[in-house]
C-alpha positions in Angstrom: 0.8 7.9 10.0 2.7 6.5 7.0 1.1 4.7 4.0 3.1 1.6 4.9 1.9 1.5 8.5 -1.7 2.2 7.4 -1.4 -0.8 5.0 0.0 -3.0 7.7 -2.8 -1.9 10.1 -5.4 -2.7 7.4 -3.8 -6.2 6.9 -4.2 -7.0 10.6 -7.7 -5.6 10.9 -8.9 -7.4 7.7 -6.9 -10.5 8.7 -5.3 -10.7 5.2 -2.9 -13.5 4.3 0.5 -12.4 2.9 -0.7 -13.3 -0.6 -3.9 -11.2 -0.2 -1.9 -8.3 1.2 0.5 -8.4 -1.7 -2.4 -8.4 -4.1 -3.8 -5.3 -2.4 -0.4 -3.6 -2.7 -0.3 -4.5 -6.4 -3.8 -3.1 -6.9 -2.8 0.2 -5.2 0.4 0.4 -7.2 -1.7 -0.1 -10.4 -4.2 2.6 -9.4 -1.4 5.0 -8.6 0.3 4.4 -12.0 -3.1 4.9 -13.8 -3.4 8.3 -12.0 0.2 9.2 -12.8 1.3 8.9 -9.1 4.6 7.2 -8.3 3.7 4.5 -5.8 7.3 4.2 -4.5 7.6 8.0 -3.9 4.2 8.0 -2.2 5.3 5.3 0.2 8.8 6.6 0.8 7.6 10.2 1.4 5.4 9.0 4.1 7.9 6.8 5.9 9.5 9.8 7.6 
């Protein structure tokens, strides 16, 4: 399962609004950058 689909599933399960969901994605992006992981490559690698 891709990162993106996992995020969308979590959004539905947690009943997050679009604003809350975008906040979660920003937080994940920030954590990735702090760890030296490229968020975009993490997401795109898992889309296939």
